[in-house]
C-alpha positions as CSV (number, residue, x, y, z in Angstrom):
1,W,0.0,0.0,0.0
2,S,1.4,3.4,-1.0
3,V,-0.1,6.8,-1.4
4,N,1.5,9.0,-4.1
5,D,1.0,12.4,-2.3
6,V,3.9,14.9,-2.6
7,A,3.1,16.6,0.9
8,G,2.7,13.3,2.4
9,I,6.0,12.0,1.1
10,V,8.0,15.1,2.3
11,C,6.2,15.0,5.9
12,S,6.8,11.2,6.3
13,S,10.5,11.5,5.2
14,M,11.0,14.4,7.7
15,T,9.9,12.1,10.5
16,Y,12.9,9.8,9.8
17,V,15.2,12.7,9.5
18,L,14.1,14.3,12.8
19,V,14.3,10.9,14.6
20,L,17.8,10.2,13.3
21,Y,18.9,13.7,14.2
22,S,17.7,13.1,17.7
23,Q,19.6,10.0,17.9
24,F,22.8,11.6,16.5
25,V,22.7,14.3,19.1
26,V,21.9,12.0,21.9
27,I,24.7,9.7,21.3
28,T,27.3,12.4,20.1
29,V,26.5,15.2,22.6
30,I,24.9,13.5,25.5
31,L,26.3,10.0,25.8
32,L,29.9,10.0,24.5
33,P,31.2,12.9,26.5
34,D,29.9,11.5,29.8
35,P,29.4,7.7,29.5
36,L,28.0,7.2,32.9
37,V,25.8,4.1,33.8
38,S,22.7,6.2,34.1
39,T,23.3,8.0,30.9
40,T,24.0,4.8,29.0
41,I,20.7,3.4,30.3
42,Q,18.8,6.6,29.2
43,V,20.3,6.3,25.8
44,G,19.5,2.7,25.4
45,V,15.9,3.4,26.4
46,F,15.8,6.2,24.0
47,S,17.2,4.1,21.1
48,C,14.7,1.3,21.8
49,L,11.7,3.8,21.8
50,S,12.9,5.3,18.7
51,F,13.2,1.9,16.8
52,L,9.5,1.3,18.0
53,A,8.6,4.7,16.8
54,L,9.9,4.1,13.3
55,W,8.6,0.6,13.2
56,S,5.2,1.9,14.0
57,H,5.4,4.7,11.5
58,L,6.5,2.3,8.7
59,K,3.6,0.0,9.5
60,A,1.0,2.9,9.7
61,M,2.3,4.2,6.3
62,T,2.4,0.9,4.4
63,T,-0.6,-0.8,5.8
64,N,-3.9,-0.7,3.9
65,P,-5.9,1.4,6.1
66,G,-9.2,-0.5,5.3
67,A,-9.9,0.6,1.6
68,I,-13.1,-0.5,0.1
69,P,-12.6,-2.5,-3.3
70,M,-13.3,-0.1,-6.1
71,E,-16.4,-0.7,-8.4
72,T,-17.6,-3.5,-6.1
73,Y,-21.2,-2.8,-7.1
74,N,-20.7,-4.3,-10.5
75,A,-20.3,-7.7,-9.1
76,R,-23.1,-7.6,-6.6
77,F,-25.8,-5.6,-8.6
78,S,-26.9,-6.5,-11.9
79,Q,-30.0,-4.2,-12.2
80,K,-30.3,-0.5,-11.7
81,D,-33.1,-0.9,-9.3
82,D,-31.0,-2.9,-6.9
83,L,-28.6,0.1,-6.6
84,K,-31.3,2.1,-4.8
85,S,-30.8,-0.2,-1.7
86,A,-27.1,0.4,-1.6
87,V,-25.0,3.4,-0.3
88,L,-22.7,4.1,-3.3
89,C,-19.8,6.4,-3.6
90,L,-19.8,8.2,-6.8
91,K,-16.2,9.1,-6.6
92,C,-14.7,5.7,-6.5
93,N,-17.6,3.6,-7.5
94,S,-17.7,1.3,-4.5
95,I,-20.3,0.2,-2.0
96,K,-19.8,2.1,1.2
97,P,-20.1,0.0,4.2
98,E,-21.5,1.6,7.6
99,R,-18.9,4.1,8.9
100,A,-16.9,4.2,5.7
101,H,-15.8,7.6,4.3
102,H,-14.1,8.8,1.1
103,C,-10.7,10.2,1.3
104,S,-9.8,12.6,-1.4
105,V,-6.0,12.2,-1.0
106,C,-6.1,8.2,-1.2
107,R,-9.0,8.4,-3.7
108,R,-10.6,5.4,-1.9
109,C,-13.4,4.8,0.7
110,I,-11.9,3.8,4.0
111,R,-13.4,1.7,6.7
112,K,-13.7,3.6,10.0
113,M,-11.8,6.4,8.6
114,D,-10.5,8.9,11.4
115,H,-8.4,11.3,9.2
116,H,-5.7,11.6,6.6
117,C,-2.4,12.3,8.2
118,P,0.4,13.6,6.0
119,W,3.1,12.6,8.6
120,V,2.4,8.9,7.9
121,N,1.2,9.7,4.3
122,N,-1.8,7.5,4.7
123,C,-5.3,7.4,6.0
124,V,-5.9,6.4,9.6
125,G,-8.6,3.7,9.4
126,Q,-9.7,0.4,10.8
127,Q,-6.7,-1.6,9.8
128,N,-3.8,0.9,10.8
129,Q,-5.1,2.9,13.7
130,K,-3.2,0.8,16.2
131,F,0.1,1.5,14.4
132,F,-0.6,5.3,14.2
133,I,-1.5,5.4,18.0
134,L,1.8,3.4,18.8
135,F,3.6,5.8,16.6
136,T,2.2,9.0,18.6
137,L,2.9,7.2,21.9
138,Y,6.6,6.5,21.1
139,I,7.2,9.8,19.6
140,F,5.9,11.5,22.7
141,S,7.9,9.2,24.8
142,I,11.3,9.9,23.0
143,S,10.4,13.6,22.8
144,S,9.8,13.7,26.7
145,L,13.1,11.8,27.3
146,A,15.0,13.9,24.9
147,M,13.8,17.1,26.6
148,Y,14.9,15.8,30.0
149,M,18.4,14.7,28.8
150,S,18.8,18.0,26.8
151,V,18.0,20.2,29.8
152,N,20.1,18.1,32.2
153,K,23.0,18.3,29.8
154,I,22.7,22.0,29.3
155,V,22.5,22.5,33.1
156,H,25.4,20.3,33.8
157,C,27.8,21.7,31.1
158,S,26.9,25.3,32.3
159,D,27.8,24.5,35.8
160,A,31.2,23.1,34.5
161,E,31.6,26.1,32.1
162,W,31.5,23.5,29.2
163,S,34.8,22.0,30.2
164,S,35.0,18.3,29.2
165,C,31.6,18.3,27.6
166,G,32.6,16.7,24.5
167,A,34.8,16.9,21.5
168,L,32.5,19.5,19.9
169,S,32.9,23.2,20.7
170,P,30.5,24.6,23.3
171,P,28.7,26.8,20.7
172,I,28.0,23.8,18.4
173,S,26.9,21.5,21.4
174,L,24.7,24.2,22.7
175,M,23.1,24.7,19.2
176,L,22.5,21.0,18.7
177,L,20.9,20.7,22.1
178,T,18.7,23.7,21.6
179,I,17.5,22.4,18.3
180,L,16.7,19.1,19.9
181,L,15.0,20.7,22.8
182,F,12.8,22.7,20.4
183,I,11.9,19.7,18.2
184,S,11.2,17.6,21.2
185,L,8.9,20.2,22.7
186,L,7.0,20.8,19.4
187,F,6.4,17.1,18.5
188,G,6.0,16.1,22.1
189,L,3.0,18.4,22.5
190,F,1.6,17.5,19.1
191,T,1.9,13.7,19.5
192,G,0.8,13.8,23.1
193,I,-2.5,15.6,22.1
194,M,-2.9,13.4,19.2
195,F,-2.4,10.2,21.3
196,G,-5.0,11.4,23.8
197,T,-7.6,12.3,21.1
198,Q,-7.1,8.9,19.4
199,L,-7.7,7.0,22.6
200,Y,-10.7,9.1,23.5
201,A,-12.1,8.4,20.0
202,I,-11.8,4.7,20.5
203,V,-13.3,4.7,24.0
204,D,-16.1,7.0,22.8
205,D,-16.6,4.8,19.7
206,Q,-16.6,7.6,17.3
207,T,-14.0,8.5,14.7
208,G,-12.6,12.0,14.1
209,I,-14.5,12.4,10.9
210,E,-17.8,11.3,12.5
211,K,-17.3,13.8,15.2
212,L,-16.6,16.5,12.7
213,K,-19.7,15.8,10.7
214,N,-21.7,15.4,13.8
215,E,-22.9,11.9,12.6
216,A,-25.5,10.2,14.8
217,A,-24.5,6.7,15.8
218,T,-26.5,4.1,13.9
219,W,-24.1,1.3,14.6
220,E,-24.1,-1.0,17.7
221,R,-22.2,0.8,20.4
222,L,-19.5,-1.3,22.2
223,T,-18.0,-0.9,25.5
224,W,-14.6,0.8,26.0
225,R,-12.9,-2.4,26.6
226,Q,-14.5,-3.9,23.5
227,N,-13.5,-0.9,21.4
228,M,-9.9,-1.2,22.8
229,Q,-9.8,-5.0,21.9
230,E,-11.0,-4.2,18.3
231,V,-8.1,-1.9,17.7
232,F,-5.3,-3.5,19.8
233,G,-6.2,-7.2,19.7
234,R,-8.8,-9.3,21.4
235,S,-6.4,-10.6,24.3
236,M,-4.5,-7.9,26.2
237,G,-0.8,-8.4,26.3
238,C,2.6,-7.2,25.2
239,T,1.4,-7.3,21.6
240,W,-0.7,-4.2,22.4
241,L,2.6,-2.3,22.5
242,L,4.1,-3.8,19.4
243,P,3.2,-2.7,15.8
244,I,1.8,-6.1,14.9
245,M,-1.5,-6.6,13.1
246,P,-4.2,-8.0,15.4
247,S,-5.4,-11.5,14.2
248,H,-9.0,-10.5,13.7
249,L,-7.9,-7.7,11.4
250,A,-5.7,-9.8,9.1
251,P,-6.2,-9.1,5.4
252,T,-7.4,-12.6,4.7
253,K,-10.1,-12.3,7.3
254,M,-11.0,-8.7,6.2
255,H,-11.4,-9.8,2.5
256,S,-13.7,-12.5,3.4
257,A,-16.0,-10.4,5.6
258,K,-19.2,-9.3,3.9
259,F,-20.2,-5.7,3.2
260,Q,-22.9,-4.3,5.3
261,V,-25.1,-2.1,3.1
């Protein structure tokens, strides 16, 4: 699955550049000049979270979000009168299941579409919402950790008058740390808010586009626990925190499911 959108390609590429920049500054400026046990542990945790963030991003970007097959009505309806009973999308010629919406960027109808996100260059829908939520969680985590380590390093080096604070000159080190601090603050706030709104949407059983359009719930409302299981997996465990497709959302099972019209 790939979306050919210039803005999305630029934004998604920037995600990798910013994470790799953060990794470079954390290792070069924070770890190497002062390889204490506590600092090494912090950098190790930061690296693991960065890997999980990029893994989640890649899955969110390359996973089919739940696109409805195009021109599906041709196979199911042979007479024009039969079309009156179906909800059709005139933009992509597909039967729209309940809670599906058309995305003008992906040019497809998406099951349980929440929104189109340029940072993952994809729609956030039924089959990749878990990956998007984990991406925001891990970016928020590394941003918070980077802010803590950056401030701690700046304070420590200022007290020591930047002596023995690394092979880089004090102005270069301070500039790199300041940029890292700004990036972490900006994206930490953004992903933290996005993570919270996504969890609220799941618990409330209403997607972002449904809330925006103020659509009344015509579907069977589930409990918050059932909604969480629908997104992250039927059985709670460590797989909830890994960007792995839940078994009940596997493509083979999704393709065999019937449309509800």
